[in-house]
VOSEFI-711867 format. One line per field, with one value per residue: residue number from 0; residue in one letter; y, z, x of N, C-alpha, C in turn. Coordinates in Angstrom, 2 decimals. Last residue first. Layout:
N
seq = (NUM,...) $
type = (A,...) $
nv = (Y,...) $
nw = (Z,...) $
nu = (X,...) $
cav = (Y,...) $
caw = (Z,...) $
cau = (X,...) $
cv = (Y,...) $
cw = (Z,...) $
cu = (X,...) $
This chain:
79
seq = (78,77,76,75,74,73,72,71,70,69,68,67,66,65,64,63,62,61,60,59,58,57,56,55,54,53,52,51,50,49,48,47,46,45,44,43,42,41,40,39,38,37,36,35,34,33,32,31,30,29,28,27,26,25,24,23,22,21,20,19,18,17,16,15,14,13,12,11,10,9,8,7,6,5,4,3,2,1,0) $
type = (V,Y,A,E,G,I,D,T,I,K,V,V,S,C,V,P,I,S,T,I,E,A,Y,N,G,T,D,S,Y,S,Q,A,I,V,V,E,K,K,D,K,R,I,I,L,G,V,S,T,C,E,S,I,G,A,E,E,A,E,E,K,G,V,W,G,P,L,H,C,S,D,I,W,E,I,A,V,L,K,M) $
nv = (-3.87,-1.72,1.08,2.99,6.61,9.06,11.05,13.72,15.61,18.78,19.71,18.71,19.30,17.56,15.14,15.23,12.79,11.04,9.19,7.12,5.80,2.48,-0.87,-4.37,-6.63,-7.31,-5.64,-2.35,1.01,4.55,6.50,6.15,7.92,8.44,10.89,11.18,11.07,9.31,7.70,5.70,4.16,4.12,5.09,6.03,9.45,12.81,16.04,19.45,22.36,25.55,26.58,29.49,31.63,34.45,37.15,37.69,36.65,38.49,40.79,40.05,37.34,34.28,31.43,28.12,27.43,27.92,26.22,26.02,23.49,22.89,21.73,19.78,17.45,14.36,11.94,8.30,4.98,2.25,-1.18) $
nw = (4.55,4.29,2.36,0.51,0.65,0.14,-2.55,-2.43,-4.28,-4.24,-4.20,-4.46,-5.14,-7.12,-5.74,-2.37,-0.07,2.70,5.25,8.07,10.61,9.79,8.53,8.81,8.82,11.07,11.37,10.41,9.70,9.63,7.94,4.53,1.76,-1.48,-3.73,-6.43,-9.22,-10.58,-7.78,-5.44,-2.24,-0.13,0.82,4.12,4.92,5.89,4.76,5.07,3.83,3.96,3.93,3.07,5.42,7.04,7.30,6.93,9.33,11.18,10.27,10.60,13.01,12.79,13.81,12.91,11.88,9.02,7.05,4.19,2.40,1.77,-0.41,0.27,0.03,1.33,1.45,1.54,0.94,-0.72,0.00) $
nu = (1.89,4.22,3.99,6.28,6.26,5.31,4.45,2.28,0.10,-1.51,-4.13,-7.46,-10.02,-10.75,-10.91,-12.00,-11.13,-12.06,-10.59,-10.94,-10.11,-8.98,-9.54,-8.69,-7.14,-5.88,-3.77,-5.02,-4.23,-4.99,-5.92,-6.63,-8.14,-9.20,-9.85,-12.27,-12.88,-11.22,-9.53,-8.10,-8.17,-6.38,-3.25,-2.65,-1.68,-2.05,-2.96,-3.10,-4.87,-5.97,-9.37,-11.37,-13.11,-14.53,-14.76,-17.44,-18.46,-17.46,-18.89,-21.61,-21.99,-23.85,-25.70,-24.44,-21.07,-19.34,-17.16,-15.08,-13.17,-9.71,-7.26,-4.27,-1.73,-1.05,1.36,1.11,1.92,0.44,0.85) $
cav = (-4.36,-3.17,0.54,1.85,5.29,8.94,9.68,13.34,14.32,17.99,20.57,18.28,20.04,18.98,15.40,15.42,14.14,11.12,10.53,7.23,7.22,3.46,0.47,-3.24,-6.17,-8.01,-6.95,-3.40,-0.30,3.33,6.84,5.69,7.46,7.95,10.11,11.33,11.91,10.65,7.67,6.97,4.25,3.02,5.23,4.96,8.17,11.71,14.77,18.33,21.20,24.73,26.16,28.12,31.31,33.01,36.57,38.16,36.02,37.10,40.77,40.34,38.73,35.03,32.84,29.08,27.01,28.54,26.25,26.53,24.56,22.52,22.90,20.04,18.86,15.06,13.19,9.61,5.99,3.48,0.00) $
caw = (5.35,4.17,3.68,0.54,0.53,1.29,-2.08,-2.31,-3.59,-4.47,-4.73,-4.25,-4.01,-7.48,-6.59,-3.79,-0.53,1.26,4.73,6.62,10.27,10.71,8.41,9.01,7.54,10.85,10.78,11.38,9.17,10.28,8.86,5.90,2.54,-0.18,-3.18,-5.07,-8.31,-11.15,-9.09,-6.13,-3.60,-0.26,-0.23,3.14,5.10,5.62,5.38,4.70,4.70,3.29,4.70,2.89,4.21,6.76,7.55,5.91,8.05,11.24,10.30,9.26,12.56,13.01,13.42,13.61,12.34,10.33,7.49,5.53,2.51,2.39,0.02,-0.34,0.30,0.38,2.08,0.89,1.98,-0.83,0.00) $
cau = (0.77,4.15,3.70,5.38,6.86,6.20,4.68,3.68,0.24,-0.30,-3.09,-6.08,-9.46,-10.71,-9.74,-12.34,-10.79,-12.29,-10.84,-11.02,-9.95,-9.54,-8.99,-9.58,-7.66,-7.15,-3.47,-4.68,-4.59,-4.48,-4.83,-6.87,-7.01,-9.62,-8.75,-11.78,-13.66,-11.42,-10.18,-7.90,-8.68,-7.34,-4.26,-2.53,-2.34,-1.11,-3.35,-2.23,-4.71,-4.98,-8.20,-10.90,-12.36,-14.56,-13.44,-16.50,-18.82,-17.01,-17.43,-21.08,-22.05,-22.61,-25.71,-25.29,-22.39,-19.54,-18.55,-15.32,-14.15,-10.98,-8.02,-5.57,-2.02,-1.90,0.94,1.21,1.77,1.22,0.00) $
cv = (-5.63,-3.71,-0.96,1.38,4.21,7.60,9.70,11.92,13.95,16.70,19.74,19.24,19.73,19.84,16.87,15.76,14.26,12.57,10.44,8.67,7.42,4.87,1.39,-1.92,-5.00,-7.58,-7.80,-4.73,-1.35,2.09,5.59,6.06,6.99,7.39,9.73,10.49,12.18,11.60,9.11,6.82,5.65,2.97,3.96,5.13,7.19,10.41,13.70,17.12,20.24,23.60,25.34,27.85,29.87,32.74,35.07,37.57,36.42,36.37,39.34,40.24,38.89,36.44,33.49,30.49,28.14,28.19,26.87,26.53,24.97,23.73,22.43,21.24,19.18,16.49,13.93,10.75,7.35,4.45,1.24) $
cw = (4.74,5.11,3.51,1.98,0.51,1.24,-0.94,-1.79,-3.61,-3.67,-5.12,-4.95,-3.78,-6.36,-6.94,-4.59,-2.00,0.83,3.22,6.23,8.76,10.20,9.42,8.93,7.65,9.53,10.60,10.67,10.19,9.58,9.44,6.74,3.92,0.54,-1.77,-4.79,-6.97,-10.20,-9.57,-7.50,-4.15,-1.70,-0.31,2.09,4.00,5.85,4.96,5.48,4.18,4.24,3.81,3.74,4.19,5.46,7.28,6.07,6.95,9.92,10.31,9.24,11.21,12.50,13.75,13.05,13.04,10.80,8.88,5.82,3.97,2.46,0.56,0.29,-0.45,0.86,1.01,1.84,1.35,0.30,0.00) $
cu = (0.22,3.10,3.52,5.21,5.81,6.92,5.67,3.78,1.71,-0.37,-1.88,-5.12,-7.98,-10.12,-9.62,-11.07,-11.15,-12.07,-10.99,-11.33,-9.86,-9.25,-9.66,-8.82,-8.62,-7.80,-4.73,-4.42,-4.18,-5.00,-4.19,-5.66,-7.47,-8.39,-9.18,-10.54,-12.99,-12.13,-10.39,-8.55,-8.38,-7.85,-5.10,-3.61,-2.03,-1.85,-2.36,-2.70,-3.65,-4.62,-7.28,-9.66,-11.92,-13.81,-13.39,-15.11,-17.84,-17.30,-16.88,-19.55,-21.38,-22.81,-24.37,-25.19,-23.15,-20.95,-18.59,-16.82,-14.33,-11.89,-9.37,-6.25,-3.31,-2.12,0.16,0.90,2.04,0.88,0.89) $
């Protein structure tokens, strides 16, 4: 399995009522996620933070391809 670092852009959501000033300051976030690639296709890259010897994955993140800035190979994970 390939271990990668993914740099991507995330949207912003402010819950509930906020004032105009706080609303104007809302913006996207530049994120970096590290994990094992589970699947990569035209729509999304799906990674897992952890994998167990029982074949189970934990902390799954699905990142839309349109949000991906860069994918850096870290190496192969021997699982």
